[in-house]
C-alpha positions as CSV (number, residue, x, y, z in Angstrom):
1,M,-11.4,14.4,5.3
2,T,-12.7,11.3,3.6
3,E,-15.3,9.2,5.2
4,N,-12.9,6.3,5.1
5,A,-10.7,8.1,7.6
6,Q,-12.4,6.2,10.4
7,N,-11.4,2.7,9.0
8,P,-8.5,1.1,10.8
9,I,-5.6,0.9,8.4
10,A,-4.2,-2.4,9.6
11,S,-7.3,-4.3,8.5
12,M,-7.5,-2.6,5.0
13,S,-6.7,-4.5,1.8
14,F,-3.9,-3.1,-0.4
15,E,-6.5,-2.0,-2.9
16,A,-8.7,-0.2,-0.4
17,A,-5.7,1.5,1.2
18,L,-4.3,2.6,-2.2
19,A,-7.7,4.0,-3.2
20,E,-8.0,6.0,-0.1
21,L,-4.4,7.3,-0.4
22,E,-5.2,8.4,-4.0
23,T,-8.3,10.3,-2.7
24,I,-6.2,12.0,0.0
25,V,-3.6,13.0,-2.6
26,R,-6.2,14.5,-4.9
27,D,-7.8,16.4,-2.0
28,L,-4.5,17.8,-0.8
29,E,-3.5,18.8,-4.4
30,R,-6.7,20.7,-4.8
31,G,-5.6,22.9,-1.9
32,D,-9.0,23.8,-0.6
33,I,-8.8,21.9,2.7
34,P,-8.3,23.8,5.9
35,L,-4.8,23.6,7.4
36,E,-5.7,21.3,10.3
37,D,-7.6,18.9,8.1
38,S,-4.7,18.9,5.6
39,I,-2.3,17.9,8.4
40,E,-4.6,15.1,9.5
41,A,-5.0,13.9,5.9
42,Y,-1.2,14.0,5.4
43,A,-0.7,11.9,8.5
44,R,-3.3,9.4,7.4
45,G,-1.8,9.3,3.9
46,T,1.6,8.6,5.3
47,A,0.3,5.7,7.3
48,L,-1.6,4.4,4.3
49,R,1.6,4.6,2.2
50,K,3.5,2.6,4.8
51,H,0.7,0.0,4.9
52,C,0.7,-0.3,1.1
53,Q,4.5,-0.7,1.1
54,E,4.3,-3.4,3.8
55,R,1.6,-5.3,1.8
56,L,3.7,-5.1,-1.4
57,N,6.8,-6.3,0.5
58,A,4.8,-9.3,1.8
59,A,3.5,-10.1,-1.6
60,E,7.0,-10.0,-3.1
61,E,8.2,-12.4,-0.5
62,R,5.4,-14.8,-1.3
63,V,6.2,-14.6,-5.0
64,E,9.8,-15.3,-4.3
65,K,8.9,-18.4,-2.2
66,I,6.6,-19.7,-4.9
67,V,9.4,-19.3,-7.5
68,A,11.9,-21.0,-5.2
69,G,9.6,-24.1,-4.9
70,T,8.6,-24.5,-8.6
71,G,10.1,-27.9,-9.1
72,E,11.6,-30.8,-7.2
73,N,14.6,-31.2,-9.5
74,T,15.1,-27.5,-9.9
75,P,17.5,-25.7,-7.6
76,A,15.8,-23.2,-5.4
77,R,16.1,-19.7,-6.7
78,T,14.5,-16.3,-6.4
79,E,13.8,-13.9,-9.2
80,P,13.1,-10.2,-8.7
81,F,9.5,-9.2,-9.3
82,D,9.2,-7.3,-12.5
83,P,5.9,-5.5,-12.7
84,A,6.4,-4.5,-16.4
C-alpha cells in the first residue's frame, strides 16, 4: 500500500487524489502485491476515483455558472466544457 493510504480522501485536492490513484493503478498492474493488500488498494482506488469525479463535476458546474454570468446584456447560457 502507499504511504498516502492514511490520508482522508475527503480533504484531498483533485491533483493529490489523482496522483495517488495513478500510483495505486501502477502498483496493481505490476501484480506483485499480496491479495489482501490488492483488495484494500482497489477499494481505496475506487473511493479516490469517486472523489476525483465529484471534484470534476463541481468544477464543471462552476465553469457553467461563470459562462452564464459573462455579461449583463448577454442572455444566460451554459456551454459544455471541452477539455480539448
